[in-house]
C-alpha positions as CSV (number, residue, x, y, z in Angstrom):
1,X,34.4,25.3,104.7
2,X,32.7,23.0,102.2
3,X,35.5,20.9,100.8
4,X,38.1,21.3,103.5
5,X,41.6,22.8,103.4
6,X,43.2,19.6,102.1
7,X,41.1,19.8,98.9
8,X,41.4,23.5,98.5
9,X,44.9,23.7,97.2
10,X,44.1,25.3,93.9
11,X,42.0,28.0,95.6
12,X,44.7,28.7,98.2
13,X,47.2,29.1,95.3
14,X,45.1,31.9,93.9
15,X,44.7,33.8,97.2
16,X,46.6,36.9,98.0
17,X,48.8,37.3,101.0
18,X,46.2,39.6,102.6
19,X,43.5,37.0,102.0
20,X,45.6,34.2,103.5
21,X,46.4,36.4,106.6
22,X,42.7,37.0,107.1
23,X,41.9,33.3,106.8
24,X,44.8,32.5,109.2
25,X,43.1,34.8,111.8
26,X,40.0,32.7,111.5
27,X,41.3,29.2,110.9
28,X,44.5,28.9,113.0
29,X,42.8,29.8,116.3
30,X,40.6,27.3,118.1
31,X,38.9,26.9,121.5
32,X,38.0,23.8,123.4
33,X,34.8,25.1,124.9
34,X,32.5,28.0,124.0
35,X,33.6,31.3,125.6
36,X,37.2,30.2,126.3
37,X,40.1,32.1,124.9
38,X,41.2,30.9,121.5
39,X,44.6,29.1,121.2
40,X,46.9,28.9,118.3
41,X,46.7,25.5,116.5
42,X,50.3,24.7,115.4
43,X,49.4,21.4,113.8
44,X,46.9,23.3,111.6
45,X,49.7,25.7,110.5
46,X,51.8,22.8,109.5
47,X,48.9,21.6,107.3
48,X,48.7,25.1,105.8
49,X,52.3,24.8,104.8
50,X,51.7,21.5,103.1
51,X,48.8,23.0,101.1
52,X,50.7,26.1,100.2
53,X,53.6,24.0,98.9
54,X,51.2,22.4,96.4
55,X,51.3,25.8,94.7
56,X,55.1,25.7,94.6
57,X,58.0,26.3,96.9
58,X,58.6,29.9,95.7
59,X,54.9,30.7,96.2
60,X,55.1,29.4,99.8
61,X,58.3,31.3,100.4
62,X,56.9,34.5,99.0
63,X,53.8,34.2,101.3
64,X,56.0,33.7,104.4
65,X,58.1,36.7,103.5
66,X,55.0,38.9,103.1
67,X,53.1,37.7,106.1
68,X,53.4,39.5,109.5
69,X,56.9,38.6,110.9
70,X,55.6,38.2,114.4
71,X,52.9,35.7,113.3
72,X,55.4,33.7,111.2
73,X,57.9,33.6,114.1
74,X,55.3,32.6,116.6
75,X,53.9,29.9,114.3
76,X,57.3,28.3,113.6
77,X,58.2,28.6,117.3
78,X,55.3,26.2,118.1
79,X,56.8,23.7,115.7
80,X,60.6,23.9,116.0
81,X,63.5,24.8,118.2
82,X,66.4,26.7,116.5
83,X,69.9,26.8,117.8
84,X,73.2,28.1,116.5
85,X,75.3,25.0,115.6
86,X,78.6,26.4,116.9
87,X,77.0,27.1,120.3
88,X,75.9,23.5,120.6
89,X,79.4,22.2,119.8
90,X,81.0,24.2,122.6
91,X,78.3,23.7,125.2
92,X,79.2,22.1,128.5
93,X,75.9,20.1,128.3
94,X,77.0,18.5,124.9
95,X,76.5,14.9,126.1
96,X,72.9,15.7,127.2
97,X,72.2,17.6,124.0
98,X,73.4,14.8,121.8
99,X,71.3,12.3,123.9
100,X,68.2,14.5,123.4
101,X,68.9,15.0,119.7
102,X,69.4,11.3,119.1
103,X,65.7,10.7,118.5
104,X,64.8,14.1,117.2
105,X,64.2,15.3,113.6
106,X,66.7,18.0,112.7
107,X,68.0,19.9,109.7
108,X,71.0,22.3,109.4
109,X,70.3,25.5,107.5
110,X,73.3,27.8,107.3
111,X,74.7,28.4,110.8
112,X,71.5,27.2,112.4
113,X,70.1,23.8,113.4
114,X,66.3,23.4,113.2
115,X,64.9,20.8,115.6
116,X,61.4,19.5,115.4
117,X,59.2,20.0,118.5
118,X,56.4,18.1,116.8
119,X,56.7,15.5,114.0
120,X,53.6,16.6,112.1
121,X,54.4,18.5,108.9
122,X,58.2,18.2,109.4
123,X,58.9,17.8,105.6
124,X,56.8,20.9,104.9
125,X,58.5,22.9,107.6
126,X,62.0,22.1,106.3
127,X,61.0,22.6,102.6
128,X,59.4,26.0,103.4
129,X,62.4,27.3,105.4
130,X,64.8,26.2,102.7
131,X,62.6,27.8,100.0
132,X,62.4,31.0,102.0
133,X,66.2,31.0,102.4
134,X,66.7,30.7,98.7
135,X,64.1,33.4,97.8
136,X,64.9,35.9,100.6
137,X,68.0,35.0,102.6
138,X,67.8,38.1,104.8
139,X,64.2,37.5,105.9
140,X,64.9,33.8,106.6
141,X,68.0,34.7,108.6
142,X,66.0,37.2,110.7
143,X,63.4,34.5,111.3
144,X,65.9,31.9,112.4
145,X,67.7,34.4,114.6
146,X,64.5,35.3,116.4
147,X,63.6,31.6,116.8
148,X,67.1,30.9,118.2
149,X,66.6,33.7,120.7
150,X,63.3,32.2,121.8
151,X,64.9,28.7,122.1
152,X,67.7,30.2,124.2
153,X,65.1,31.9,126.5
154,X,63.3,28.6,126.9
155,X,66.6,27.0,127.9
156,X,67.1,29.6,130.6
157,X,63.5,29.2,131.9
158,X,63.5,25.4,131.8
159,X,67.0,25.1,133.4
160,X,68.9,23.3,130.7
161,X,69.1,22.2,127.0
162,X,68.1,18.6,127.6
163,X,64.7,19.5,129.0
164,X,64.0,21.9,126.2
165,X,65.2,19.7,123.3
166,X,63.4,16.6,124.6
167,X,60.0,17.7,124.9
168,X,57.5,33.0,124.3
169,X,54.8,34.0,126.1
170,X,55.3,37.7,125.3
171,X,55.3,36.9,121.6
172,X,52.1,34.9,122.0
173,X,50.4,37.8,123.7
174,X,51.5,40.2,120.9
175,X,50.3,37.9,118.1
176,X,47.0,37.3,119.8
177,X,46.5,41.0,120.6
178,X,47.3,42.0,117.0
179,X,44.8,39.4,115.8
180,X,42.1,40.7,118.1
181,X,42.6,44.2,116.8
182,X,42.3,43.0,113.2
183,X,39.1,41.0,113.9
184,X,37.6,43.9,115.9
185,X,37.5,45.9,112.7
186,X,35.2,43.1,111.2
187,X,32.9,43.2,114.2
188,X,34.4,40.4,116.3
189,X,35.1,40.7,120.0
190,X,37.7,38.9,122.0
191,X,36.4,36.1,124.3
192,X,38.2,37.8,127.3
193,X,36.3,41.0,126.7
194,X,33.0,39.2,126.3
195,X,33.5,37.4,129.6
196,X,34.4,40.7,131.3
197,X,31.3,42.3,129.9
198,X,29.0,39.5,131.1
199,X,30.7,39.4,134.5
200,X,30.2,43.2,135.0
201,X,26.6,42.9,133.8
202,X,26.0,40.3,136.6
203,X,28.0,42.0,139.3
204,X,27.6,45.8,138.7
205,X,24.5,47.6,137.5
206,X,25.5,50.9,135.8
207,X,24.0,54.0,137.1
208,X,21.8,56.1,134.8
209,X,24.0,57.7,132.2
210,X,27.1,55.7,133.2
211,X,29.0,54.0,130.4
212,X,31.0,51.0,131.0
213,X,34.4,51.0,129.3
214,X,34.2,47.3,128.2
């Protein structure tokens, strides 16, 4: 809070995975206006990867392997698309795909191609994934497999590869819900619950002895 994340690399290097997970719950979720639901800040996560890498690639990989898999998958899905390379080669939309990829940042990792959705932090993203693959191949493979499934689902929803590559709602809900549960233990309340409570207070006066669920 005092010196900023960019100058706190040495402190981050000393933090445990549990401490980093707790700070993620606080630092990676922002709101535009007071009372609104908080949204995940993908650019901020990319910055965190850059700071973690100051402590070393193996340290970063170990943290990613130990953090909650849903959170890691969700965070990377905001930054990259992942596709199986062989599926691209045999796709009937190959011309459109190649046109979309012409100006995109991409990196092949095993059987997968990682494609940038945002340019911020690209080097840190690739370095972190490569380090994770070297430290714990199985964990990295599961992560890439889940990311590829999310990309495939986006292709179906958007109607084609070109629209997706040239630019997971259920996962977002799960990650946000898990975060709310963790923060509730520390005395925080979700913005949606706070709004519901205030709305009920305005619209419905409880009867004597009646307890509102919210």
